[in-house]
N, C-alpha and C positions, 0 to 999 in steps of 0.2 A: 552705141548706145548702151547707157549701162542697165542690168537686170537688179532686180532685188531678192532675197530674201527674206521672208517674213517669218518671224519668231513674233507669237501671240502668246502672250503670258495674262491669265487671269487671277487674281487676287482679290480677297475679300476684305474690306477693312469690317470692323465688330462696328455695329449699328450704334453710332452716340450721340448724344444730342446733348450740344451748348448748353447751361444753365440761362435759363432767361433773365437779361440784363435791367430791362425795363426802362431801358432810353429810349425819352422822347425823340419821334423821326422829327429831323431838321427838315425843314423842304428845301430841296437840292437846289431851287431858283434862288436863294436866299444864301448860297455859296459866297458868288462872286458877284455882285451888285456891281463893283464900279470896275472891274478890269475888264479892260478888252477882248480878249479871249485867256481861256484856263481851262483843266484837265487836272483828275485827279485817278491815276491808277493803282493799283497792286502788283507791285515788282514782279512778285513768281512768274504770275499768269497775264501779266497787263492785262488783266479786264478794268475796261473801264466803268470806275463808278462816278463819275461826274463831268460833264463836259458843257462848255461855254464857245461859240462859234471857235472849235478847240484845228480848222482849219486852215483859219484866216492865216496870209502869210502876211508877216508882222514881224519889224525889227527885234532881231531877238538881243540887241546889245552885247553884252559880256557873257550872256548865255551860250554865246557862240564856242565859248572856250570847253566848254562840254565836251565840244568835237576835240578839241584845239586837243585836252588830258587823255581821252578815249586811247589817241592816234601816239601817245605818248605811254598810254599802259600796254596798247597792243605792242612797239616796236619793244619795249622792256622785257615781254615774257617770250617777244621771238628769237629774244638774244639779240638785234640789233645795236642796241645799245645796253647803257649799265648804270646803274645806278651812281659807280662810282665816277661814271664819267667826267672827264673837265669839260662843258662847255663855255664859250668862248663868245663875248657879247658883239658883233659886229656895230660900227660904225650906224646903221641903219639901225639894225633892235636898238641902239641905246637911244634912239633918234624917238622913239613913239611916247607920243603924248599921253593924258590922260592917266592913268592906275597905273604907278612903276614903282621900280624897287631898285630906281634911280642907278642904273647900271653905265658903268664910263666902257668906251669903244676902247677893247680890248682886256677887258675884267673879264675872269672866270669865276664859273661857280658851277658845283658836281650838279647834275639831272635831279638828283635829289633835291637839291637846295632852288632851280629854278621852279619845279615840282611843288614846292612849297611857295614859293611867291605868287603863282598862277592859281592855286586853289585857295590861298588864303588871301590875298593880298590884289586879285586877280589882275596881276602884273603884263602891263599891253610887251611893256619891252624884254620880258623873257618869254613868254609867249613864242614873241619873233625869233629870239636869240634860239628857244627849243626848234622849230619850224627849220630854220636855217642847218641847225645838228642833226637833224633826221634827213632834211630831204634836200639839203643842200641851198635851197634858195626858198623865200619864202611864198613862191609864185608855185611850185614844184610841190609843199606843200599844201597849198591850197587847192591842188589838185587831189591830191588823197584825199581830202576832207569829203570835196563832193563824190570824189566815187566809192567814198564809204558809205556815203549817203545815199548813191546808187544800192548799194550792196546790202540795207536796213532797208532797200524797199520804200524809201520817202519819196512823198512827192512834194510837199509843200516848202522845202529846202532849197538854198543856193548859197555859196559861202563867195565871200569876195578877199576873206582877209582871215588869220587866225585869233584877232582880237577881238573882235566884234566894233570895232568905231565905226563910223558912220561912211558908207561905202554906196553907192546906188546898186540894187538890184542884190542886196545882200540881206535876206529875208528868211526867216523859217516860220514855224508855227508853235500854238501848244501840243498840239497832237506829236509832231515831229521830234519838239523836243522832251519830252515822254519817253519818246522809244530810244533816244541818243543817251539819255539819263538811266532807261533800264540797261542798255548795252556796256555803258561804261561802269555801271556798277557789279559785273559779274566779277568786277578786279575786286575783290574783296578790301585789297591794304589799299583802295584811294580814299576812304572813307578815315585813314590816317590823316589823311594832310586835310579832306575839304573839311571835315568833323574837329578841325584843332580851332581854338577861339582864336590864341594869339599863340606867337613864335616869334624868333630872331634871327635874321641873315647878318650874317660878316659879325658874329658875335662876339669875336675876340681881338675883335680889332678897332681904332676910333673912330668908325663909320659903325659901329654897329647900327643895326635898322629895325627898329620893332614893326611887325604886322598884326594887322585886327582882321580879323575876318569880318568881310564887309555883309554876312549874311547873319546876320543876331539873331537869329531864330535860334543857331549853334549853342547860344548861352541859357536861352529863355524859353526855347519850348523843349520837353522833356525828351528826349528820343532823336530828336535830328542831327544827322551828321554830316550835311551837304547839303545842297551840289555846288550851283553859282548861281550869284547875283546877277543884276543888269541894270544898266542905265545909259540913255543920252537923253537929247533934249527933242528927239524923234522919237525912241521908245518908251519914252517916262521911265516909271519903275518896274521892273521884273523879275522875278522870282523862277528857278527850278528848283524847287527842295525834296528831301527825301527824309523820314525816321521811320524808327524800328520801335515797336513796340511788339515783348512776348514773340512769335515767332513770325511776325506779318510787319513786311515793312512795303511802303506806300513811295508815290511820285506827286507832288503836287507843283503846276505848274502855270504862274499869273505875267500875262503880259498886260501893259500897257496900264497899269494904277497909278491914280494921281499922285499918291505920294507914297514914302517906304514906310509910312505908319500904315495905312490902308491895303501896301500889301501884304506886309507882314500879316494882318489881320484876316486876310484871306482865305493864306496859304492855310493860317493854323486852324481857320474852320473847316477846311476842307480835311486836314489832317482828323483835326476831331471826329467829325463826320465816319470816317471809316474805319478809324480805332473804336471809333462807339458802335458800331453797327456790323464789320466785319471778321473775322478769325478767317485764319490759314488753319491748313493741315502739314505740315511739310514732310515729303514723301524719299526724297533725296538729296543730298548736298552736293554741290560743284564738284565733280571730280570723282565720282560714285562710278564703278565700273561696274557696267547692268547685260551684258555680251562680249563677247570675242569675235572676231570679225578675222576670215581667212585673208588672209595676202599673199600673191602668187610673185615670186619669181624677187624675193628677198630675202635678207639674212633670218628672220623669225617669219615663221608661217603664219604666226596669228600675231592679234595687236589688237588690245585690251578698248574697246566703245565705250567712251565714259560721257557723263552727265556733264554739256559745258556753263549749265549755271545752278541754282537751286530751283526743287521743283517743289512745288506746292499747291494745294488745293483750296479756293476760298472760299468760304459760306457767309451767309450770313448768319448772326447770332441767334442760334434755336433753332438752326437747320440740320435737320438731319441728314446724315449720310450713309447711304446704303452698300450696294456692289461697283468697287473700283475696275475698272478694265484696264490693261497696260498693253499696249503692241508695240514692239521693235520694230524698225524696219531697217534691214542691212543689204549695203552694197555687198552683191556678189561678186564682184571680176576686180576689186584694188589689187594695185599692180604697186611694188616697188617701185620708185621710194615715196614714201609716207610721210610727212612732219607733225607733230607734235599740234594737236590742235585741228588738224584737215579734218572735214566734217566723212562718216565713216555711217549714219546711221541716222535714223530720226526717230524720236518717242511720243507718242499719240498719249494721250490718258482720257479716256473714255468718265463720264460719271453719267449711270441709268441709261447709256443708251447714245449720250448726247458727245462729242467731242468736247472736253472743256480746257483744254491746251494739248499743243505740240510744242516740242523743241529739240534742236540742233544734238545728236550724238557726234564726238569727235575723238580722234585716236590719241592715245594717252601716251607714248612716246613716238619717237621717230620709227622709222623702218627701214635702214639704207637697202641699196640693191646689191643682192648677191653674187660674190664673181662666179666665176665660170667655173670654179673647181668647188665652189658650194653647189652649186647648180648640180653639176654634174654627182658631188655624193650623193644629194638628193634624191636624184634619179633613179641611180646604181640601188640606193636601198630600196623605193619604190619597187623595184624589179625585182630586188630579189624576196620581197615578202611577197610579190605576185606569185614567183616561182612557188612558195612553200607552200 
């Protein structure tokens, strides 16, 4: 069983007062009147600002692709795939119906082009092609999807495919979808794709293909840069949207709106509510080094513990912040090899004695096993110091 070293760092932010903005308080009950379920969260803290039936299990349609994109970004960060890798479309992938980029069997595109097709055009064929490229088969990729669901501690989700095409027992919830979106947004480069209103594939060929984002709020709501729409006859109109203004990023999810206009209207109302009523105070950026952790039997004796995601405090506009306490818990018995991104500790932020945020700290870089000769030299050096 791992032991832990406790490092408690307390710092005080100068008390500050956000200027009173005088916004009229919207009734939360009116934010998502027609949707079957909805949720609104602040991204950095995960604080729920509004919810309606947020744990109801419903068909997510193409919002499923949030998990597909998450696993693609994860594979890129781990070096399992590269942006320029050539991805070949199988006959099965090319046979997908619904939204598609009309891949031909045997046609190849880069990972970047496939992701563009998924993020902007909601392409089912590209989703299956990437699933097969990463895991060897769609079935193996779906296993990864559901394993990631478990890792995130989500209880309302079960995936049967990487596309969201109708399938028995394929379901999620507004809450779970917001948590998947929160995880995807740790990869800051994803909004380069999800935030594009239009783009092209096969641009220098006779088969030039125009992509137009299925999420129209990317164009018509200031600050929206993702994430994913969804529609089937069963699911109706769904949307997981994210927007950033000033220092605050929020995520709004709607399931089962009757029309695309009503879906976009309810998401817009939720975003308005969040930005009118709340502010965030950034504390750390993703990748900030907060401590060093001892590593035994490695080429290096220590590795930096860095933030896995942006860290902020959420306040209502006009709320006064006083004393903020930061507590870092580090693993004490880490042994090489350590991979970049492995969990090495936990950060807890306290406000006025109450825990307001908990986030994972990860290894900044790989720490490989030391050779027997390196271990011998380290031991010899230790004995020499003791002898002195």
